[in-house]
N, C-alpha and C positions, 0 to 999 in steps of 0.2 A: 814314446819315442814315434810310434807309427802314426799315433793320433794328431802328432805335430807335423808328421809330413804330409798328412792329408790336408790339414789347416794350409799348411803352405802350399800345397798342390791348388786349393780354392781361391787363395790370393793372387797366386800368380796367373790363374787361369781370367780371373777379374780384372786383372791389370792388362792383360793382353785382348781379350776379348771382349769385356765393358767398362773401359776407362772411365766412362762417366760416373757408372754407378761406384768404381774403385775410388775416384776421385772425391766423389760427393755424399758418400755413405754417411756421414755425422748427420748432416743435413737432411736428409732421407729420412733417417731413424727418427731424428725429432718431428718432421712432417707426420710421420706415419703415428708418432704418439700422440701430435696435436690432434690427429684426424680421430684418434680412438678415444680420445677424452671428449673431442665435441657429440661424438656418437653414444657415448654412454651418459652424458650429461644431458642431451637431449633426451634419452630415455627417461631419464630420472625426472626431468620437468615435467615429461608427457605423463607419468605417472603419479606426480604430485598434484597435477591438473585434474585428472581423473578422480582422484580422492577427493579434491576439493570440489568438483562439480556433484560427486555423490553425496557429501556434505549438503551442498546446497540443494539439492534435490529432497534429501531428508527434511532439511529446515524448511522447505517449501510443502512439504508434503502435509497432509491435513495433522498427521500425528508427529508433531515438532519432536516430541521427546523420545522417539524410538532410538533403539540401540543401534549400533553398527550393523548387527547382524538381524535386524527386525524381519518378521516374517507377516506380510499383508495378510494371510490366511487366518493369522489369531486375532484379528479384527473381532470386535462384536457382531452380531447380525446387523442387517440390514434396519435403518428406522422404521420403514414401511413395508408392509407384507407384501412379496409378489402377489398374493390372493387379493390386495384391495380391491374392495368392488369398486366399478365406476360407474355414474349417475348420470343422467342426461343434462346437459348443459342447459340452463335457464336464460334464453336470450330475447331481450326487447328491441325489435327492430323498428329503429327511427326512420323517418322519411328523409331523404336528401336535403329538403330544406331546412329539416330541425338541426340534422346533421352539420351543416355547415354554419348554420346559426351558434349553434352551442359551442362548435370548435373556434369561431371567431372571437365570440364573448369570451371564452377560457383563453386565450391568446392573448388578447387585448388586456384581460387582468393579468397575466403573468408578466406580460411586457412591461408592466409596472414594477416589477421586482428590480431591487438594487439593494447592494450590500451595504448595510448600513453599521456605523462605528460609533454613532451616539445615540444611547438609548436613555429613555426615560427609564425613572425606577418605579413608575407605577405598575400595581400588581396584574396581573392576567388570572382570571379564574383556571383551576387546574383541571377542570375537564375541558378544556379547549386544549390543553397540551395532551391529555389521555386520547382525545378524539385524533389529534395530529400523529401520535404515536401509532395509534392503530392503522391509521392510514399508510403509513410507512411498511407496517408489517405486513400489509397486503402485497409488497414486492415479489416478484417470481426469483425463485432461489434455485441453484442446483440441487437436483433429485427431492425438491422440496423440505430441503434442511434447515432453512431459515438461520441462517449463521450469524443472527446480530444480537446483541444486547444494546437497549438505548437507556442511559443513566441521567436522569433527570435531577438536577441540583437546584434546590430552591433555599437550602440553607446557607445563611450569609457568612458564617464562620469558613465553611466547606469553601465559598465561593473565592475568598480571601486568600485561601491557602492555594487553590486552584492559580489564582492571579499569580502569587508569589512564584510558582513553580514554573509559569510559562514566561514571565518576564524576565526571570532570571537565564532562561535557556533561551531568550529571544534576545537578551543583551548579547550573550555569546557568538548568536548566530548572525546580528547585524554588526557587530564589529570584530567577528574573529574567523566563524567558521565560514559565512559566504563572502564571494569575492565583489568587488566593488561593483561590477554591471548587475548583480542581483539586486543590491543595495539601489543602484541609480534607477533600475527598472522599475522600482516600487513607489520612486519618490511622487509621480502623479496622484498616488491615492492619499498621500499623507498620513501615511502609516509607519510605525516605528516598534521599537521594543515596549513602550508603555501602554498596557491594555487595560483602560479603566472601565470598559464596558462590561469585563470579566465579573465586575462587582454591580455593575449598575442594572446590568439586565435583570430581569425577575426571574428568569430561568437558564441555565446553562442545561442544556442536549449535549451529552458525550456520546458518540456512536462506537461501539466496541465490536470487532469483528471476531467470531468463534472460530479459530482453527480446528476445532473437532468438540465434539460433546461428550460428558460424561453423566452418565445416568447416577440412580442411587445406589446402585451396587458396584459402582467404580467401573462398568464396560465403557469403553471408548468407540464413540461414532464416528467414522470420518464425514467430513464436511468437504462436499467437492464445488470446486468453482467459489469458494466462499468471499473471494476478493471482490469480483465483479458483482456477486449475490449483493454484498454489502453496499458495493456502491450505487448499484439500483435502488438500494432502499432510501439511501441518502437523498437520491435526487426525488423520489416521492415525499420525503420528509420535509426536503425544501419548498416542495410546490405544496404542500398540505399547509406550512408556514405561511406561504402569501394567501393562499385560499381562505385562512381563517382570519387575515386581515391584521398578522401579525408580522414583523420584521427581523433580518438574522443577518450575519454575515459567515461564511464558510471560513475556519480558520484549522488550519494542521498543526496542532502543538510538536514541532519539530524538537526530537530528542528528550521530550517530558514524558513519553507515553507510558515507561516503566513507572516514574512517580506518581503520575495520575491514576494508575492502576493500582499502585499499591495502596494511594490515599482512599481510593473509591471501594477498597474492599474485593475487586474483580479477580478471578482466577487467573492463573498462567496460561490458559488455553485463550484469553481473550488478549487482543491488543487494540489501543485507541487508533481509530481511522479519521475522525472528525470532531470537532467541537463546534456546537453552534449555540452562542446567546440569543434567545429568543424571549421578544416584549415588543412595546411600543417604540418608535420613534423619537428622540429628544425632540422638543420643540426647536426648530429653527436648523435641525440635523442638515447636513450637505453631503453631496456626493459629487464625484468627479464628472463634468460634462464631456460623457463620450457616446457614442452610438454602438449599436450591434450590427453586425454584418447582415447584408440584405440577403433576402432569398435566394439570389442566383449564387451568391457567395458560398453559399451552405447546401444548396440541393442540386443534386446530379440527377436527371429522369433520363433514364435509359429505355 
C-alpha cells in the first residue's frame, strides 16, 4: 500500500513539475530503447568488423593456414642465418658513352615488345626457356625468400586441359561476372573467351607465388613481400622472353587458379599469378595500333 502511494506521488510530481515528460513518456521510452538498440548494434558490427579484419590479416599472412590463436614465435627459424658472410660485390664500371649506348639499344629492343595472341606452332628449344626462367629467378625478393615457382607446360594434352579450364571461366567472366564497361573497354584488343593460343604456343609458363615455404621436415618458413617479389620476377620474365626473340601475352586466369593448381600438382601454399604463352608469332599476326605514353607523361624529375 505504501509503495502505491510512493508511485502516485511520483506521478503527481511529474504531472505538475514536468508536464512534457509526463505527457510524452511513452515516446521517450521508445526513443531510449531505439538509442540503446543502435548503440549495441554498432558495437556488434564493430566487433564483427574486427574479427573480419583479423581473418583477412591471417589470410594475407605468409602462413595462411594458421589457427585463430596462432603464435608467430612458433615459426621455423629464418631461411638465412644471421651469421651469413658478406662478400665483396664484383662491379664492372662502364663509360658514360657505353652506358648510354647500351641503355638506348636495350630500350629500342624492349619497345618492340607487344602482346601477341596469334602464335605459331613452331617449336622452341627448351634451353631458351630454361635461360628465360633463370633470368626471372635473378629478381630481388623480400629477405631473399625467392617466393616463386615457374611451371613450364609443353605437353599438348595438359595445354588442352588448361585451355578448357580457362575458357570455361572466361565465358562466365565475359557474360556474367564482369560488367558491360569491362567488356567494352577490351573490345579494341579483339579478345574474348576463346583462347586458341593456349594450345598453339609451344610453351605455357605459369607463375605461382609461394605464400610460405615448407622444408623436408615439414617446417614452414615465412615469405615476406611475396606479392611484389613475384611481380618483379614476372617483369624480368617478360623482359627475358622479349630479349630472347620470342613473344608472349600476359594473361591472368581469373577464377581458374584453384583448378590450375590442382591440374599441375602444385601445393596449397602456391597460387597462380600469371600465365604466359611463349613462342613465335604466327605469320601475319596483328596487334592494336596504339602507342605508349611519352617520357614526360611517366617520369617526374625533382
